[in-house]
Biotite code that builds the C-alpha atoms (Angstrom):
import biotite.structure as struc

atoms = struc.array([
    struc.Atom([14.232, 26.983, -24.166], chain_id="A", res_id=1, res_name="MET", atom_name="CA", element="C"),
    struc.Atom([11.106, 24.864, -23.803], chain_id="A", res_id=2, res_name="ARG", atom_name="CA", element="C"),
    struc.Atom([12.918, 22.544, -21.386], chain_id="A", res_id=3, res_name="LEU", atom_name="CA", element="C"),
    struc.Atom([14.083, 25.540, -19.344], chain_id="A", res_id=4, res_name="ALA", atom_name="CA", element="C"),
    struc.Atom([10.507, 26.840, -19.076], chain_id="A", res_id=5, res_name="LYS", atom_name="CA", element="C"),
    struc.Atom([9.255, 23.403, -18.013], chain_id="A", res_id=6, res_name="THR", atom_name="CA", element="C"),
    struc.Atom([11.983, 23.142, -15.365], chain_id="A", res_id=7, res_name="CYS", atom_name="CA", element="C"),
    struc.Atom([11.221, 26.649, -14.090], chain_id="A", res_id=8, res_name="LEU", atom_name="CA", element="C"),
    struc.Atom([7.503, 25.858, -13.868], chain_id="A", res_id=9, res_name="ALA", atom_name="CA", element="C"),
    struc.Atom([8.273, 22.678, -11.914], chain_id="A", res_id=10, res_name="SER", atom_name="CA", element="C"),
    struc.Atom([10.521, 24.546, -9.482], chain_id="A", res_id=11, res_name="VAL", atom_name="CA", element="C"),
    struc.Atom([7.894, 27.257, -8.957], chain_id="A", res_id=12, res_name="LEU", atom_name="CA", element="C"),
    struc.Atom([5.163, 24.667, -8.308], chain_id="A", res_id=13, res_name="MET", atom_name="CA", element="C"),
    struc.Atom([7.422, 22.885, -5.828], chain_id="A", res_id=14, res_name="LEU", atom_name="CA", element="C"),
    struc.Atom([8.227, 26.159, -4.057], chain_id="A", res_id=15, res_name="ALA", atom_name="CA", element="C"),
    struc.Atom([4.540, 27.095, -3.881], chain_id="A", res_id=16, res_name="ALA", atom_name="CA", element="C"),
    struc.Atom([3.595, 23.690, -2.464], chain_id="A", res_id=17, res_name="THR", atom_name="CA", element="C"),
    struc.Atom([6.303, 23.701, 0.200], chain_id="A", res_id=18, res_name="VAL", atom_name="CA", element="C"),
    struc.Atom([5.926, 27.410, 1.064], chain_id="A", res_id=19, res_name="ALA", atom_name="CA", element="C"),
    struc.Atom([2.149, 27.159, 1.238], chain_id="A", res_id=20, res_name="GLY", atom_name="CA", element="C"),
    struc.Atom([2.337, 24.261, 3.637], chain_id="A", res_id=21, res_name="ALA", atom_name="CA", element="C"),
    struc.Atom([4.456, 26.258, 6.094], chain_id="A", res_id=22, res_name="ARG", atom_name="CA", element="C"),
    struc.Atom([1.238, 27.497, 7.720], chain_id="A", res_id=23, res_name="ALA", atom_name="CA", element="C"),
    struc.Atom([0.724, 23.957, 9.040], chain_id="A", res_id=24, res_name="ILE", atom_name="CA", element="C"),
    struc.Atom([4.367, 23.000, 9.646], chain_id="A", res_id=25, res_name="ASP", atom_name="CA", element="C"),
    struc.Atom([5.123, 21.969, 13.189], chain_id="A", res_id=26, res_name="GLY", atom_name="CA", element="C"),
    struc.Atom([4.141, 19.484, 15.860], chain_id="A", res_id=27, res_name="VAL", atom_name="CA", element="C"),
    struc.Atom([0.439, 18.833, 16.454], chain_id="A", res_id=28, res_name="TRP", atom_name="CA", element="C"),
    struc.Atom([-1.453, 16.946, 19.163], chain_id="A", res_id=29, res_name="LEU", atom_name="CA", element="C"),
    struc.Atom([-4.481, 14.964, 18.014], chain_id="A", res_id=30, res_name="ARG", atom_name="CA", element="C"),
    struc.Atom([-7.765, 15.840, 19.731], chain_id="A", res_id=31, res_name="GLY", atom_name="CA", element="C"),
    struc.Atom([-8.186, 12.370, 21.261], chain_id="A", res_id=32, res_name="ASP", atom_name="CA", element="C"),
    struc.Atom([-4.802, 12.754, 22.973], chain_id="A", res_id=33, res_name="GLY", atom_name="CA", element="C"),
    struc.Atom([-3.447, 9.589, 21.361], chain_id="A", res_id=34, res_name="ASN", atom_name="CA", element="C"),
    struc.Atom([-0.969, 11.041, 18.846], chain_id="A", res_id=35, res_name="ALA", atom_name="CA", element="C"),
    struc.Atom([1.731, 13.665, 18.396], chain_id="A", res_id=36, res_name="ARG", atom_name="CA", element="C"),
    struc.Atom([2.544, 14.333, 14.729], chain_id="A", res_id=37, res_name="VAL", atom_name="CA", element="C"),
    struc.Atom([5.167, 16.467, 12.972], chain_id="A", res_id=38, res_name="ARG", atom_name="CA", element="C"),
    struc.Atom([4.132, 18.125, 9.697], chain_id="A", res_id=39, res_name="ILE", atom_name="CA", element="C"),
    struc.Atom([7.085, 19.208, 7.573], chain_id="A", res_id=40, res_name="ALA", atom_name="CA", element="C"),
    struc.Atom([8.274, 19.372, 3.966], chain_id="A", res_id=41, res_name="PRO", atom_name="CA", element="C"),
    struc.Atom([9.729, 16.132, 2.580], chain_id="A", res_id=42, res_name="CYS", atom_name="CA", element="C"),
    struc.Atom([11.088, 16.653, -0.899], chain_id="A", res_id=43, res_name="GLY", atom_name="CA", element="C"),
    struc.Atom([8.371, 18.143, -3.097], chain_id="A", res_id=44, res_name="ASP", atom_name="CA", element="C"),
    struc.Atom([5.622, 16.870, -0.749], chain_id="A", res_id=45, res_name="LYS", atom_name="CA", element="C"),
    struc.Atom([4.520, 17.490, 2.824], chain_id="A", res_id=46, res_name="VAL", atom_name="CA", element="C"),
    struc.Atom([4.783, 14.665, 5.367], chain_id="A", res_id=47, res_name="CYS", atom_name="CA", element="C"),
    struc.Atom([2.898, 14.056, 8.589], chain_id="A", res_id=48, res_name="ALA", atom_name="CA", element="C"),
    struc.Atom([4.988, 11.700, 10.725], chain_id="A", res_id=49, res_name="THR", atom_name="CA", element="C"),
    struc.Atom([3.914, 10.085, 14.002], chain_id="A", res_id=50, res_name="ASN", atom_name="CA", element="C"),
    struc.Atom([6.285, 11.145, 16.787], chain_id="A", res_id=51, res_name="LEU", atom_name="CA", element="C"),
    struc.Atom([4.336, 9.551, 19.635], chain_id="A", res_id=52, res_name="TRP", atom_name="CA", element="C"),
    struc.Atom([1.357, 7.170, 19.824], chain_id="A", res_id=53, res_name="ILE", atom_name="CA", element="C"),
    struc.Atom([-0.345, 6.375, 23.124], chain_id="A", res_id=54, res_name="GLY", atom_name="CA", element="C"),
    struc.Atom([-2.467, 3.325, 22.289], chain_id="A", res_id=55, res_name="ASP", atom_name="CA", element="C"),
    struc.Atom([-1.044, 1.269, 19.428], chain_id="A", res_id=56, res_name="THR", atom_name="CA", element="C"),
    struc.Atom([-3.872, -1.291, 19.338], chain_id="A", res_id=57, res_name="SER", atom_name="CA", element="C"),
    struc.Atom([-5.339, 0.339, 16.193], chain_id="A", res_id=58, res_name="SER", atom_name="CA", element="C"),
    struc.Atom([-2.098, -0.347, 14.289], chain_id="A", res_id=59, res_name="GLY", atom_name="CA", element="C"),
    struc.Atom([-0.654, 3.170, 14.496], chain_id="A", res_id=60, res_name="GLU", atom_name="CA", element="C"),
    struc.Atom([3.067, 3.290, 15.246], chain_id="A", res_id=61, res_name="GLU", atom_name="CA", element="C"),
    struc.Atom([5.775, 5.867, 15.818], chain_id="A", res_id=62, res_name="VAL", atom_name="CA", element="C"),
    struc.Atom([7.358, 6.637, 12.446], chain_id="A", res_id=63, res_name="GLY", atom_name="CA", element="C"),
    struc.Atom([4.212, 6.013, 10.384], chain_id="A", res_id=64, res_name="ASP", atom_name="CA", element="C"),
    struc.Atom([3.671, 8.818, 7.913], chain_id="A", res_id=65, res_name="ARG", atom_name="CA", element="C"),
    struc.Atom([1.296, 10.304, 5.389], chain_id="A", res_id=66, res_name="LEU", atom_name="CA", element="C"),
    struc.Atom([2.849, 11.808, 2.270], chain_id="A", res_id=67, res_name="VAL", atom_name="CA", element="C"),
    struc.Atom([0.674, 14.717, 1.136], chain_id="A", res_id=68, res_name="MET", atom_name="CA", element="C"),
    struc.Atom([0.373, 16.777, -2.014], chain_id="A", res_id=69, res_name="THR", atom_name="CA", element="C"),
    struc.Atom([-1.422, 19.955, -0.973], chain_id="A", res_id=70, res_name="LEU", atom_name="CA", element="C"),
    struc.Atom([-2.695, 23.058, -2.731], chain_id="A", res_id=71, res_name="ALA", atom_name="CA", element="C"),
    struc.Atom([-3.487, 26.201, -0.780], chain_id="A", res_id=72, res_name="ARG", atom_name="CA", element="C"),
    struc.Atom([-7.178, 27.094, -1.139], chain_id="A", res_id=73, res_name="GLN", atom_name="CA", element="C"),
    struc.Atom([-7.155, 30.250, 0.960], chain_id="A", res_id=74, res_name="GLY", atom_name="CA", element="C"),
    struc.Atom([-5.869, 31.495, 4.283], chain_id="A", res_id=75, res_name="GLU", atom_name="CA", element="C"),
    struc.Atom([-5.162, 28.404, 6.376], chain_id="A", res_id=76, res_name="GLY", atom_name="CA", element="C"),
    struc.Atom([-6.984, 26.023, 4.018], chain_id="A", res_id=77, res_name="LYS", atom_name="CA", element="C"),
    struc.Atom([-5.365, 23.246, 2.007], chain_id="A", res_id=78, res_name="PHE", atom_name="CA", element="C"),
    struc.Atom([-6.775, 20.466, -0.159], chain_id="A", res_id=79, res_name="GLU", atom_name="CA", element="C"),
    struc.Atom([-5.104, 17.570, -1.859], chain_id="A", res_id=80, res_name="GLY", atom_name="CA", element="C"),
    struc.Atom([-4.208, 13.931, -1.519], chain_id="A", res_id=81, res_name="THR", atom_name="CA", element="C"),
    struc.Atom([-2.486, 11.909, 1.175], chain_id="A", res_id=82, res_name="ALA", atom_name="CA", element="C"),
    struc.Atom([-0.778, 8.584, 0.633], chain_id="A", res_id=83, res_name="PHE", atom_name="CA", element="C"),
    struc.Atom([-0.160, 6.110, 3.467], chain_id="A", res_id=84, res_name="ASP", atom_name="CA", element="C"),
    struc.Atom([2.798, 4.003, 2.269], chain_id="A", res_id=85, res_name="PRO", atom_name="CA", element="C"),
    struc.Atom([2.459, 1.498, 5.145], chain_id="A", res_id=86, res_name="LYS", atom_name="CA", element="C"),
    struc.Atom([-1.111, 0.602, 4.196], chain_id="A", res_id=87, res_name="ARG", atom_name="CA", element="C"),
    struc.Atom([-0.890, 1.425, 0.480], chain_id="A", res_id=88, res_name="GLY", atom_name="CA", element="C"),
    struc.Atom([-3.939, 3.715, 0.668], chain_id="A", res_id=89, res_name="ARG", atom_name="CA", element="C"),
    struc.Atom([-4.642, 7.128, -0.817], chain_id="A", res_id=90, res_name="SER", atom_name="CA", element="C"),
    struc.Atom([-7.052, 9.661, 0.644], chain_id="A", res_id=91, res_name="TYR", atom_name="CA", element="C"),
    struc.Atom([-8.433, 13.020, -0.328], chain_id="A", res_id=92, res_name="THR", atom_name="CA", element="C"),
    struc.Atom([-7.647, 15.482, 2.425], chain_id="A", res_id=93, res_name="ILE", atom_name="CA", element="C"),
    struc.Atom([-8.854, 18.899, 3.522], chain_id="A", res_id=94, res_name="ILE", atom_name="CA", element="C"),
    struc.Atom([-6.926, 20.826, 6.174], chain_id="A", res_id=95, res_name="ILE", atom_name="CA", element="C"),
    struc.Atom([-8.113, 24.000, 7.907], chain_id="A", res_id=96, res_name="ASN", atom_name="CA", element="C"),
    struc.Atom([-5.847, 25.806, 10.357], chain_id="A", res_id=97, res_name="SER", atom_name="CA", element="C"),
    struc.Atom([-6.346, 28.914, 12.444], chain_id="A", res_id=98, res_name="THR", atom_name="CA", element="C"),
    struc.Atom([-3.708, 29.889, 14.967], chain_id="A", res_id=99, res_name="GLY", atom_name="CA", element="C"),
    struc.Atom([-2.957, 26.892, 17.157], chain_id="A", res_id=100, res_name="ASP", atom_name="CA", element="C"),
    struc.Atom([-5.992, 24.876, 15.985], chain_id="A", res_id=101, res_name="GLN", atom_name="CA", element="C"),
    struc.Atom([-6.236, 22.602, 12.953], chain_id="A", res_id=102, res_name="MET", atom_name="CA", element="C"),
    struc.Atom([-8.877, 20.253, 11.588], chain_id="A", res_id=103, res_name="SER", atom_name="CA", element="C"),
    struc.Atom([-8.355, 17.539, 9.016], chain_id="A", res_id=104, res_name="THR", atom_name="CA", element="C"),
    struc.Atom([-10.872, 15.622, 6.954], chain_id="A", res_id=105, res_name="ARG", atom_name="CA", element="C"),
    struc.Atom([-9.633, 12.497, 5.210], chain_id="A", res_id=106, res_name="GLY", atom_name="CA", element="C"),
    struc.Atom([-11.869, 10.622, 2.777], chain_id="A", res_id=107, res_name="CYS", atom_name="CA", element="C"),
    struc.Atom([-11.855, 7.452, 0.678], chain_id="A", res_id=108, res_name="ILE", atom_name="CA", element="C"),
    struc.Atom([-14.176, 6.024, -1.971], chain_id="A", res_id=109, res_name="LEU", atom_name="CA", element="C"),
    struc.Atom([-14.828, 9.320, -3.705], chain_id="A", res_id=110, res_name="GLY", atom_name="CA", element="C"),
    struc.Atom([-15.507, 11.105, -0.406], chain_id="A", res_id=111, res_name="ARG", atom_name="CA", element="C"),
    struc.Atom([-18.195, 8.603, 0.609], chain_id="A", res_id=112, res_name="LEU", atom_name="CA", element="C"),
    struc.Atom([-16.363, 7.634, 3.793], chain_id="A", res_id=113, res_name="LEU", atom_name="CA", element="C"),
    struc.Atom([-14.688, 10.457, 5.707], chain_id="A", res_id=114, res_name="CYS", atom_name="CA", element="C"),
    struc.Atom([-13.141, 11.049, 9.110], chain_id="A", res_id=115, res_name="ARG", atom_name="CA", element="C"),
    struc.Atom([-12.710, 14.418, 10.814], chain_id="A", res_id=116, res_name="ASN", atom_name="CA", element="C"),
    struc.Atom([-9.913, 14.964, 13.324], chain_id="A", res_id=117, res_name="VAL", atom_name="CA", element="C"),
    struc.Atom([-9.119, 18.025, 15.440], chain_id="A", res_id=118, res_name="SER", atom_name="CA", element="C"),
    struc.Atom([-5.563, 19.054, 16.349], chain_id="A", res_id=119, res_name="TRP", atom_name="CA", element="C"),
    struc.Atom([-3.855, 21.559, 18.660], chain_id="A", res_id=120, res_name="THR", atom_name="CA", element="C"),
    struc.Atom([-0.360, 22.903, 18.095], chain_id="A", res_id=121, res_name="ALA", atom_name="CA", element="C"),
    struc.Atom([2.135, 21.473, 20.590], chain_id="A", res_id=122, res_name="ALA", atom_name="CA", element="C"),
    struc.Atom([3.890, 23.989, 22.788], chain_id="A", res_id=123, res_name="ARG", atom_name="CA", element="C"),
])
């Protein structure tokens, strides 16, 4: 019985994570015009995968992805962690979305160094 309750709780948490992220699912264009990214469920996480990169001189490539664990904090707001498997780095992340606009804030070193990025939903 205890195992069944634990399994049920895990399934419900997974469903809440994936369902909550649906507000940001889709293809997004980065504000600087240099990236097109797809956000979609990937297992029990949410992945942001580069579909197109204009200038690759910064090391970004098509296929790079962030694997995110997100918790809904309100309408269109998510907080959690993002892991970049290519670089082996973890970030704290805050995502705010309203309609076809989204902003992300990724931080390292206990939120001492952060970067804000704006996004527009692709049509």
